[in-house]
C-alpha positions as a printed Julia matrix, in Angstrom:
243×3 Matrix{Float64}:
  -70.62  -34.95  85.73
  -72.51  -37.16  83.31
  -74.22  -35.95  80.16
  -77.62  -36.67  81.69
  -76.76  -34.59  84.71
  -75.72  -31.56  82.76
  -78.13  -28.76  82.86
  -79.05  -27.37  79.5
  -78.44  -23.65  79.39
  -81.37  -21.87  77.78
  -80.55  -20.26  74.45
  -81.38  -16.59  74.13
  -84.51  -15.92  72.14
  -83.96  -14.11  68.87
  -86.6   -11.93  67.41
  -87.17  -12.88  63.8
  -87.73   -9.74  61.8
  -89.32  -10.11  58.42
  -87.42   -7.8   56.11
  -89.73   -8.26  53.11
  -92.44   -5.74  54.08
  -89.8    -3.34  55.46
  -87.88   -3.39  52.2
  -91.09   -2.9   50.25
  -92.04    0.21  52.24
  -88.47    1.47  51.93
  -88.55    1.17  48.13
  -91.8     3.13  47.94
  -90.28    5.78  50.2
  -87.19    6.02  47.96
  -89.38    6.43  44.88
  -91.46    9.2   46.45
  -88.34   10.99  47.7
  -86.65   10.87  44.3
  -89.77   12.08  42.49
  -90.12   14.99  44.9
  -86.4    15.8   44.63
  -86.33   15.72  40.82
  -89.35   18.0   40.4
  -89.03   20.25  43.45
  -87.62   23.01  41.24
  -90.89   23.13  39.3
  -92.97   24.08  42.35
  -92.21   27.77  42.0
  -93.05   27.96  38.29
  -95.73   30.23  36.88
  -98.52   29.69  34.38
  -96.79   29.41  31.01
  -97.71   28.56  27.42
 -100.79   26.28  27.35
 -101.35   26.8   31.09
 -102.57   30.32  30.33
 -105.17   29.13  27.81
 -106.32   26.05  29.75
 -106.49   27.71  33.19
 -106.05   31.48  33.3
 -108.18   32.26  30.22
 -110.53   29.28  30.52
 -113.99   30.34  31.8
 -114.9    26.73  32.71
 -112.43   26.57  35.63
 -113.69   29.7   37.37
 -115.57   29.14  40.66
 -118.82   30.63  39.38
 -118.97   28.64  36.14
 -121.41   25.79  35.54
 -120.21   22.2   35.8
 -122.25   21.42  32.7
 -119.88   23.52  30.6
 -116.97   21.26  31.56
 -118.7    18.3   29.92
 -119.84   20.19  26.8
 -116.71   22.22  26.02
 -113.22   21.23  24.95
 -109.99   21.44  26.96
 -109.68   25.17  26.29
 -113.25   26.15  27.15
 -114.68   26.29  23.62
 -117.78   24.52  22.42
 -117.01   21.16  20.85
 -119.28   22.11  17.94
 -117.31   25.28  17.28
 -115.19   25.24  14.12
 -112.25   26.7   16.05
 -112.43   24.03  18.76
 -109.34   21.9   19.33
 -111.66   18.89  19.86
 -109.7    17.82  22.94
 -112.34   16.39  25.27
 -110.83   16.13  28.76
 -113.55   17.13  31.23
 -112.15   15.33  34.28
 -108.78   17.03  33.9
 -110.5    20.42  33.69
 -112.49   19.44  36.78
 -109.24   18.97  38.74
 -108.14   22.47  37.69
 -111.46   23.82  38.94
 -111.0    22.03  42.28
 -107.47   23.46  42.52
 -108.86   26.97  42.19
 -111.68   26.35  44.68
 -109.23   25.04  47.31
 -106.14   27.19  46.71
 -107.05   29.98  44.34
 -105.0    30.8   41.25
 -101.67   30.2   43.01
  -99.48   28.13  40.63
  -97.7    26.45  43.56
 -100.72   24.29  44.41
 -101.17   23.22  40.79
  -97.54   22.1   40.63
  -97.79   20.31  43.98
 -100.7    18.22  42.67
  -98.71   17.29  39.56
  -95.7    16.17  41.59
  -97.88   14.14  43.95
  -99.56   12.45  40.98
  -96.16   11.58  39.51
  -95.14   10.03  42.84
  -98.33    7.94  42.84
  -97.74    6.8   39.25
  -94.18    5.68  40.02
  -95.39    3.66  43.04
  -98.23    2.12  41.04
  -95.83    1.18  38.26
  -93.55   -0.65  40.7
  -96.55   -2.51  42.14
  -97.78   -3.43  38.65
  -94.37   -4.68  37.54
  -93.9    -6.69  40.72
  -97.28   -8.35  40.33
  -97.59   -8.85  36.57
  -94.18   -8.5   34.92
  -91.17   -9.48  37.03
  -90.71  -12.26  39.56
  -87.87  -10.34  41.21
  -89.11   -7.31  43.13
  -85.74   -5.62  42.6
  -86.32   -5.48  38.86
  -89.7    -3.87  39.46
  -88.05   -1.3   41.7
  -85.35   -0.51  39.12
  -88.0    -0.11  36.41
  -90.04    2.3   38.52
  -86.85    4.12  39.54
  -85.9     4.71  35.9
  -89.45    5.85  35.17
  -89.47    8.24  38.12
  -86.29   10.13  37.19
  -86.39    9.87  33.38
  -86.27   13.37  31.82
  -88.92   12.47  29.23
  -91.56   13.18  31.91
  -90.35   16.74  32.53
  -92.98   18.42  30.35
  -95.82   16.31  31.73
  -94.94   16.93  35.39
  -93.51   20.45  35.29
  -96.15   21.8   32.92
  -99.49   22.19  34.65
 -101.5    21.11  31.6
  -99.36   17.96  31.57
 -101.58   16.77  34.4
 -103.77   15.18  31.71
 -100.92   12.77  30.89
  -99.94   12.03  34.5
 -103.5    11.56  35.76
 -104.45    9.43  32.76
 -101.4     7.25  33.42
 -102.42    6.75  37.04
 -105.96    5.78  36.05
 -104.54    3.53  33.32
 -102.53    1.53  35.86
 -105.43    1.39  38.33
 -107.71    0.12  35.55
 -105.26   -2.61  34.59
 -104.69   -3.69  38.2
 -108.45   -3.87  38.81
 -108.9    -5.94  35.68
 -106.11   -8.35  36.66
 -107.83   -8.79  40.02
 -111.2    -9.46  38.38
 -110.24  -12.33  36.06
 -108.9   -15.84  36.47
 -106.83  -18.17  34.3
 -108.36  -19.78  31.2
 -109.37  -23.39  31.78
 -108.95  -24.27  28.09
 -107.52  -22.75  24.92
 -110.94  -21.92  23.47
 -112.45  -20.55  26.7
 -112.42  -16.96  27.89
 -110.96  -16.03  31.29
 -113.43  -16.48  34.11
 -114.6   -13.51  36.16
 -113.68  -13.96  39.81
 -114.73  -10.51  41.05
 -117.61   -8.58  39.51
 -116.84   -5.57  41.7
 -113.24   -5.42  40.48
 -114.43   -5.74  36.88
 -116.9    -2.89  37.37
 -114.17   -0.79  38.97
 -111.93   -1.5   35.98
 -114.6    -0.3   33.54
 -115.25    2.83  35.61
 -111.55    3.69  36.0
 -110.91    3.06  32.31
 -113.73    5.42  31.38
 -112.3     8.05  33.73
 -108.86    7.64  32.14
 -110.45    8.26  28.74
 -112.18   11.4   30.06
 -108.9    12.72  31.45
 -107.09   12.26  28.14
 -108.24   10.58  24.95
 -105.34    8.1   24.92
 -106.67    6.54  28.13
 -108.92    4.33  25.98
 -105.87    2.23  25.08
 -106.02    0.53  28.49
 -108.89   -1.64  27.28
 -106.68   -2.89  24.44
 -103.95   -3.7   26.95
 -106.45   -5.73  29.0
 -107.45   -7.69  25.88
 -103.79   -8.43  25.12
 -103.28   -9.52  28.73
 -106.17  -11.94  28.31
 -104.78  -13.42  25.13
 -101.05  -13.51  25.84
 -100.9   -14.12  29.59
 -104.12  -15.72  30.79
 -104.94  -17.77  27.68
 -101.31  -18.08  26.51
 -102.22  -17.63  22.84
  -99.33  -16.95  20.43
  -99.08  -13.66  18.58
  -98.68  -15.49  15.27
 -100.81  -18.54  14.54
  -98.94  -21.68  13.61
  -99.52  -22.84  10.04
């Protein structure tokens, strides 16, 4: 039988599965599972220490209180003009406590559940930020977020209910930075500023940054990080000027 007469046997079709998106979803699932596992023992905690003053004894979080008081009082429910005020202005964090009470009452379990869920969201956002802006290898971004998720330094912020100010401000910080990165382009010259490619993303960045600042005062630092990102990454300007 000649070569021309041979019948070509059809090769079986192989389904090509793209593992990239599957691995990405798997890494997010691992992060969420580890966060929940590490802080599951905090779910049955009670109101302790500062929780009592910020929630139990704070008149601003009670269902019948005025929303105006949240934006005129400090974190503990005292007037900002009062000499005994702590001067901690965190109205959006207090607003989340008020929503917790409206939806689930004064049960500490629901307060702790919100904190753990916020920590899970922060870990996932950190991995996304590192993968997009820091590392070229997605595995390094995953390892960074993994270390962040299980590091014991976050115990007080996640397990303590009043630590929600830190966790929520961190989440808004990352969202602000990601929105800003999406809103700007690369500098066309050394003396030029980065071009704005999305006005909506820039507006969202300003709004989220303001919210981060109203959750905890340190949230204002995200605007400094955006300026450094402009100078060091987009415009590639050195930290020290050459003489």
